[in-house]
C-alpha positions in Angstrom: 69.4 39.0 -54.0 66.1 37.1 -54.1 67.3 33.6 -55.3 70.6 32.0 -55.1 71.8 29.0 -57.2 74.7 27.4 -55.4 77.0 24.9 -57.3 76.7 21.4 -56.0 78.9 19.4 -58.3 77.3 19.5 -61.7 73.9 20.6 -60.2 72.7 23.6 -58.3 71.1 24.1 -54.9 68.1 26.5 -55.1 68.1 28.8 -52.1 65.6 31.6 -51.6 67.3 34.7 -50.2 64.3 37.0 -49.7 60.5 37.0 -49.2 60.2 37.8 -52.9 62.2 34.7 -53.7 60.0 32.5 -51.5 56.8 34.0 -52.9 58.0 33.5 -56.5 58.9 29.9 -55.7 55.5 29.3 -54.2 53.8 30.5 -57.4 55.9 28.0 -59.5 55.9 24.9 -57.4 53.2 22.8 -55.7 52.6 23.4 -52.0 54.0 20.0 -51.1 57.4 21.2 -52.1 57.4 24.6 -50.4 59.1 23.6 -47.2 62.0 22.0 -49.0 62.3 25.0 -51.2 62.1 27.5 -48.3 64.9 25.6 -46.5 67.1 25.4 -49.6 67.0 21.6 -49.9 66.2 21.5 -53.6 68.9 20.5 -56.1 68.3 21.2 -59.8 70.2 20.4 -63.0 72.2 23.1 -64.8 69.6 23.2 -67.5 66.8 23.7 -64.9 68.8 26.2 -63.1 69.3 28.3 -66.3 65.5 28.1 -66.9 64.7 29.1 -63.4 67.3 32.0 -63.5 65.8 33.3 -66.7 62.2 33.0 -65.5 62.9 34.6 -62.2 64.9 37.4 -63.8 62.1 38.1 -66.2 59.8 38.4 -63.2 62.0 41.1 -61.8 63.8 39.0 -59.2 67.5 39.4 -58.5 69.2 36.0 -59.1 72.9 35.3 -58.7 74.6 34.4 -62.0 75.5 30.7 -62.6 79.2 30.1 -62.5 80.6 29.2 -65.9 82.0 25.7 -66.2 85.7 25.6 -66.2 87.6 22.8 -68.0 88.4 21.1 -64.7 84.7 20.8 -63.8 84.2 18.6 -66.9 86.7 15.9 -65.8 
C-alpha cells in the first residue's frame, strides 16, 4: 500500500504509507504542504479523494479503496 484514504466522517484523511506514496504526493502538491502530507494531517473531500485515488492508481501506486457510503452514513 502506497497511499491510504481513511474515512473521517464524510471526508478522508490522506496518509502516505510508503516512500513511493510520499514521492507521488511531493510531485502533486507544493512544498509548503509536504510536512502535513507526510504526517497524514491532510483531510480531503470524497470527490477529491476519488480523484486522488484515480490519479495515484494510474501512476502505478497501490491505494486502498474508498469505503462505499452506507445508508446510515447519509443521516
